[in-house]
C-alpha positions as CSV (number, residue, x, y, z in Angstrom):
1,M,-15.5,2.5,-0.8
2,T,-17.8,1.0,-3.3
3,L,-20.9,-0.6,-2.1
4,R,-19.8,-4.0,-4.2
5,R,-15.7,-3.3,-2.5
6,T,-17.9,-3.0,1.2
7,A,-20.5,-6.1,0.5
8,T,-17.5,-8.4,-0.4
9,I,-15.2,-7.3,2.3
10,A,-18.1,-8.0,4.8
11,V,-18.7,-11.5,3.4
12,V,-14.5,-12.6,3.5
13,A,-14.8,-11.4,6.8
14,M,-16.9,-13.8,7.8
15,V,-15.6,-16.0,6.2
16,L,-12.5,-15.8,7.6
17,S,-13.7,-15.0,11.1
18,A,-14.7,-19.3,10.6
19,C,-11.5,-20.3,9.5
20,G,-9.2,-18.3,11.7
21,G,-8.2,-15.3,9.9
22,G,-8.4,-11.8,9.9
23,S,-6.5,-8.7,12.1
24,P,-5.4,-9.9,15.1
25,S,-6.1,-8.6,18.6
26,R,-3.2,-6.9,20.5
27,T,-1.5,-8.0,23.3
28,A,-1.2,-6.7,26.5
29,S,2.0,-5.0,25.8
30,G,0.3,-3.6,22.4
31,D,2.2,-5.6,20.1
32,A,0.4,-7.6,17.3
33,P,0.6,-11.3,18.2
34,H,2.9,-13.3,16.3
35,A,0.6,-15.3,13.7
36,T,-0.1,-18.6,14.6
37,A,-2.0,-21.6,12.7
38,G,-4.8,-22.7,13.6
39,A,-6.6,-26.1,12.4
40,G,-5.9,-27.2,9.4
41,V,-4.4,-24.2,8.4
42,D,-2.0,-25.8,5.6
43,L,0.0,-21.9,5.1
44,T,0.6,-18.8,7.2
45,G,0.8,-15.6,6.5
46,A,1.5,-11.9,8.0
47,G,2.3,-8.4,7.1
48,A,0.6,-5.2,5.0
49,T,-3.5,-4.0,6.7
50,F,-3.2,-2.4,2.8
51,P,-3.8,-5.7,0.7
52,Y,-5.8,-7.3,3.1
53,P,-9.5,-7.6,1.5
54,I,-7.6,-8.4,-1.5
55,Y,-5.8,-11.1,0.2
56,S,-8.8,-12.3,2.4
57,K,-10.7,-12.7,-1.1
58,W,-7.8,-14.5,-2.7
59,F,-7.6,-17.0,0.5
60,S,-11.0,-17.5,0.7
61,D,-11.5,-18.1,-2.9
62,Y,-8.3,-19.7,-3.2
63,A,-9.5,-22.3,-0.4
64,Q,-12.7,-22.8,-2.2
65,E,-11.1,-24.0,-5.3
66,T,-8.2,-26.1,-3.6
67,G,-9.2,-27.1,-0.2
68,V,-5.9,-25.4,0.3
69,R,-6.3,-22.7,3.9
70,I,-3.9,-19.9,4.5
71,N,-4.3,-17.9,7.6
72,Y,-3.1,-14.2,7.1
73,Q,-2.8,-12.2,9.9
74,S,-3.1,-8.5,9.2
75,I,-0.3,-6.8,11.4
76,G,1.2,-4.0,9.1
77,S,4.1,-4.4,7.2
78,G,6.8,-4.0,9.5
79,G,5.0,-6.9,11.6
80,G,5.0,-8.9,8.3
81,I,8.9,-8.4,7.5
82,R,10.2,-8.7,10.9
83,Q,8.1,-12.7,11.4
84,L,9.1,-13.3,8.0
85,S,12.6,-12.7,8.9
86,E,12.4,-14.4,12.5
87,G,10.4,-17.7,10.8
88,T,7.4,-17.3,11.8
89,V,5.2,-17.9,8.9
90,D,5.7,-19.1,5.8
91,F,5.7,-16.1,3.7
92,G,5.4,-11.9,4.5
93,A,3.6,-9.3,3.1
94,S,4.9,-5.4,3.0
95,D,3.8,-2.3,1.0
96,A,7.6,-0.9,1.7
97,P,10.0,-3.4,-0.2
98,M,12.6,-4.9,2.4
99,S,16.0,-3.1,3.3
100,D,19.1,-4.1,2.0
101,D,19.7,-4.1,6.0
102,E,16.5,-6.0,7.0
103,L,17.4,-8.6,3.8
104,A,20.8,-9.6,5.7
105,K,19.1,-10.0,8.8
106,A,16.3,-12.2,7.4
107,K,17.1,-16.5,7.6
108,S,18.1,-16.7,4.1
109,P,18.0,-14.9,1.1
110,V,14.0,-13.3,0.3
111,M,12.2,-12.8,-2.9
112,H,9.5,-10.0,-3.9
113,F,6.6,-10.5,-5.3
114,P,4.7,-7.3,-6.6
115,T,0.6,-8.7,-6.1
116,V,-1.6,-5.5,-6.8
117,I,-1.2,-1.6,-7.2
118,G,-2.8,0.9,-4.7
119,A,-2.5,4.6,-4.8
120,V,-1.8,6.7,-2.0
121,A,-4.8,9.3,-2.3
122,V,-4.4,12.8,-0.6
123,T,-7.1,14.0,1.4
124,Y,-8.1,17.0,3.0
125,N,-11.0,19.0,4.4
126,L,-12.4,22.3,3.1
127,P,-15.6,22.1,3.8
128,A,-16.7,25.5,1.7
129,V,-14.8,24.2,-1.4
130,T,-16.6,21.8,-3.9
131,T,-14.2,21.8,-6.5
132,P,-11.3,19.4,-6.1
133,I,-8.1,21.1,-5.5
134,R,-4.7,20.8,-7.3
135,L,-0.8,20.4,-5.7
136,S,2.1,20.3,-7.2
137,G,4.7,17.7,-5.4
138,D,7.0,20.8,-4.3
139,M,3.4,22.3,-3.0
140,L,2.5,19.2,-1.0
141,A,6.1,18.6,0.3
142,D,6.2,22.4,1.3
143,M,3.0,21.7,3.2
144,F,4.4,18.7,5.1
145,L,7.6,20.9,6.1
146,G,5.5,23.8,7.9
147,H,6.2,26.0,5.0
148,I,3.4,26.6,3.8
149,T,1.2,27.0,6.4
150,K,-2.4,29.1,4.8
151,W,-4.7,27.0,2.4
152,N,-5.0,30.6,0.4
153,D,-0.8,30.6,-0.2
154,S,-0.3,32.5,-3.4
155,R,1.2,29.1,-5.1
156,I,-1.8,27.1,-4.3
157,R,-4.4,29.9,-5.4
158,A,-2.2,30.0,-8.9
159,A,-2.5,26.0,-9.0
160,N,-6.3,26.3,-8.3
161,P,-7.6,29.4,-10.5
162,G,-11.2,30.2,-9.5
163,V,-11.4,28.2,-6.6
164,A,-12.2,29.9,-3.5
165,L,-9.2,29.0,-1.1
166,P,-9.9,29.8,2.6
167,A,-7.5,32.0,4.7
168,A,-7.2,28.9,7.3
169,D,-4.2,27.2,8.7
170,V,-3.2,24.4,6.8
171,L,-3.5,21.2,9.3
172,V,-0.9,18.3,8.6
173,V,-1.9,14.9,10.0
174,H,0.2,11.9,9.3
175,R,0.6,8.1,10.6
176,A,1.4,7.7,14.3
177,E,3.1,4.7,13.6
178,A,5.6,2.8,10.7
179,S,3.7,1.8,7.9
180,G,3.8,1.1,4.2
181,T,1.5,4.1,3.6
182,T,4.0,6.5,5.4
183,Y,6.9,4.9,3.0
184,I,5.0,5.3,-0.3
185,F,4.0,8.9,0.6
186,S,7.2,9.7,1.9
187,D,9.2,8.0,-0.9
188,Y,7.2,10.1,-3.1
189,L,7.7,13.8,-1.9
190,S,11.7,12.7,-1.7
191,A,11.7,12.4,-5.5
192,V,10.1,15.7,-6.2
193,S,11.2,17.5,-3.2
194,P,15.4,17.9,-2.6
195,E,14.8,19.4,1.0
196,W,12.6,16.7,2.0
197,A,14.8,14.0,0.6
198,R,17.6,15.3,2.7
199,A,15.2,15.7,6.1
200,P,13.0,13.5,7.1
201,G,13.8,11.1,3.8
202,K,12.0,8.0,3.6
203,G,10.9,5.4,5.7
204,K,8.1,3.5,7.5
205,E,8.1,5.7,10.0
206,L,9.8,9.3,10.0
207,S,10.5,12.2,12.3
208,W,8.0,14.6,11.3
209,P,8.5,18.7,11.0
210,V,4.7,19.6,11.4
211,G,1.8,17.8,11.8
212,I,-0.4,15.3,15.0
213,G,0.0,11.1,14.3
214,A,-3.0,9.3,14.0
215,K,-3.2,5.4,13.8
216,G,-4.0,3.7,10.9
217,N,-5.3,4.8,7.7
218,E,-9.1,5.0,9.3
219,G,-7.2,7.2,12.3
220,V,-5.7,9.5,9.6
221,A,-9.1,9.9,7.8
222,G,-11.1,10.2,10.8
223,Q,-8.7,12.9,11.8
224,V,-9.3,14.9,8.6
225,K,-12.9,14.2,8.6
226,Q,-13.2,16.2,12.0
227,T,-10.6,18.7,11.4
228,P,-11.7,21.6,9.6
229,G,-8.4,22.9,7.3
230,A,-6.1,19.4,7.7
231,I,-4.7,17.2,5.1
232,A,-3.2,13.5,5.2
233,Y,-2.4,10.7,3.1
234,V,-4.3,7.7,3.0
235,E,-5.1,4.7,0.9
236,L,-7.3,5.5,-1.7
237,A,-10.9,3.1,-0.5
238,Y,-10.1,4.7,3.6
239,A,-10.7,8.3,1.4
240,E,-13.9,6.8,-0.4
241,Q,-15.0,5.2,2.6
242,N,-15.5,8.5,4.5
243,H,-16.0,10.3,1.2
244,L,-13.4,12.6,1.9
245,P,-12.3,14.6,-0.8
246,T,-8.8,13.8,-3.1
247,A,-6.8,16.1,-4.3
248,R,-5.2,15.7,-8.5
249,I,-1.5,15.5,-7.9
250,E,0.4,17.0,-10.3
251,N,2.4,14.2,-12.4
252,A,5.9,13.9,-14.1
253,S,4.6,15.4,-17.3
254,G,2.4,17.9,-15.6
255,A,-0.9,16.8,-15.7
256,F,-3.4,17.0,-12.7
257,V,-4.4,13.7,-12.0
258,A,-7.0,12.2,-10.0
259,P,-6.0,8.9,-7.7
260,S,-7.7,5.8,-9.0
261,M,-7.4,2.3,-10.3
262,E,-7.0,3.3,-13.8
263,S,-4.0,6.6,-13.2
264,A,-2.6,4.1,-10.7
265,T,-2.3,1.1,-14.2
266,A,-1.2,3.7,-15.7
267,A,1.9,4.6,-13.1
268,A,3.0,0.9,-13.6
269,A,3.0,0.2,-16.7
270,G,5.6,3.2,-17.4
271,V,7.7,1.8,-15.2
272,A,7.0,-1.7,-15.8
273,E,8.2,-1.6,-19.9
274,R,11.7,-0.5,-18.9
275,L,12.2,-3.1,-16.3
276,P,15.8,-4.8,-16.2
277,N,16.1,-8.6,-16.5
278,N,17.5,-8.7,-13.4
279,T,15.3,-6.8,-11.6
280,D,14.3,-8.2,-8.1
281,Y,11.2,-6.2,-8.3
282,R,12.2,-3.8,-5.6
283,I,10.8,-0.8,-7.6
284,S,8.9,2.0,-6.9
285,I,6.8,3.3,-8.9
286,V,5.9,7.2,-7.4
287,N,6.6,10.1,-10.2
288,A,6.1,7.4,-13.3
289,P,6.1,8.4,-16.7
290,G,3.0,9.1,-18.3
291,A,0.5,11.0,-19.1
292,D,-2.2,9.4,-17.3
293,A,0.2,8.5,-14.1
294,Y,-0.8,9.0,-10.7
295,P,2.1,9.9,-9.1
296,I,1.5,8.4,-5.5
297,A,1.4,5.0,-6.5
298,S,3.0,2.0,-5.4
299,F,3.1,-2.2,-5.6
300,T,2.6,-4.5,-2.2
301,W,4.6,-7.4,-2.2
302,L,4.3,-11.0,-0.8
303,L,7.7,-12.0,0.7
304,V,8.8,-15.1,0.1
305,Y,12.2,-17.0,1.2
306,R,14.0,-18.2,-2.0
307,T,14.7,-21.9,-0.8
308,Q,11.8,-23.1,1.8
309,R,12.3,-25.5,4.5
310,D,9.6,-28.0,3.8
311,A,9.3,-28.9,0.5
312,T,5.6,-29.8,0.9
313,K,4.9,-26.0,2.1
314,A,7.1,-25.2,-0.9
315,K,4.7,-27.2,-3.6
316,K,1.5,-25.4,-1.8
317,L,3.2,-21.8,-1.7
318,K,4.6,-22.4,-5.3
319,D,0.8,-23.0,-6.6
320,F,-0.5,-19.9,-4.8
321,L,1.6,-17.8,-6.3
322,H,0.5,-19.5,-9.9
323,W,-3.0,-18.9,-8.5
324,Y,-2.9,-15.6,-7.8
325,L,-1.1,-14.4,-11.4
326,H,-3.3,-16.7,-13.5
327,S,-6.7,-16.1,-11.7
328,G,-6.5,-13.8,-8.5
329,E,-5.6,-10.5,-10.8
330,G,-8.9,-11.1,-12.1
331,S,-10.9,-9.8,-9.1
332,A,-8.2,-7.2,-8.3
333,A,-10.2,-4.4,-9.5
334,S,-13.9,-5.6,-8.1
335,L,-11.7,-4.2,-4.7
336,D,-10.3,-1.0,-6.7
337,Y,-6.9,-2.2,-6.8
338,A,-5.4,-2.1,-10.2
339,P,-3.9,-5.4,-11.1
340,L,0.0,-6.2,-12.6
341,P,0.4,-5.6,-16.1
342,D,0.2,-8.2,-18.5
343,A,4.0,-8.4,-19.1
344,M,4.6,-8.6,-15.4
345,R,2.9,-11.6,-14.9
346,T,4.7,-13.3,-17.4
347,R,8.2,-12.9,-15.6
348,L,6.9,-13.3,-12.5
349,D,4.8,-16.4,-13.0
350,A,8.2,-17.9,-14.3
351,R,10.2,-16.1,-11.0
352,V,7.8,-18.4,-9.1
353,D,9.5,-21.4,-10.8
354,S,13.0,-20.4,-9.5
355,V,11.6,-21.0,-5.5
356,G,13.1,-23.9,-4.1
357,G,12.3,-26.4,-2.0
358,G,8.9,-27.6,-3.8
359,T,8.8,-30.8,-6.3
């Protein structure tokens, strides 16, 4: 993580702490509590942890500019979908789009609004290897399926000529709980490996063939850092924060690409150009076309009811949605997120106007 991002997160955390935002503590049962409105809060939201730094900055900046206070609880994508569906928050947030089944269980139709783009990095612990390793999608799938068990496997060596790969065991680390990061990673593996697509497939929570689980991006990164031979997937910032190397992953054009803001933007741009007019934005950008596209990238979404129950809150929510598209996107890069392509923002601006209930 860059010093600029670390400093910004620290400042935002202090601001949000003062107004009741931030990540909630766990209940005695281990479950995250419902998001609740504090004194003076105008809107409440809950969900994905991955975009929490940028959302915190947005909500802080928006409060300073407009006086509208937004309380966001960073409890995970599954929790955000659940609380939106139960009607306990004004909006949800998720790194995985809602499934048809989840949409059917919601109290009324839900709209997806992409906000920023992030990259899921493949990180590893090979102390003697100083050159970033290169992996294809099928190699990566076979490592997480347990078919490739040694780092000096002939297929990995062929993709990394001149790199002295050790004869160490491949030790898989994965998320232990339901996670949007898992959804993105498994979506990619399902796109490049027919065997993975059959089982375990894609989802926020999987039946893993091999490996050990760790809690959250932080737990996964920590496990990799202390385990020689480990390989795992984490949101890019966690690899950077822990000074972990990241693999170059072969994309659909055959190029080996590093995870970055620029390569994630390239992945989104290739897909955005081909969106149909009637898209609901529940779209995947894994394995996207383009020589510069990083193949394990994804949007993260705000989840909003198409028809709001409260006209006053509807107006405030729509005003914020317009604000993030016009003003908020400009700060994405400062926190190492990729902003939405301009053409997509123009279309989403019109989509905001279709949210009902406001004046």
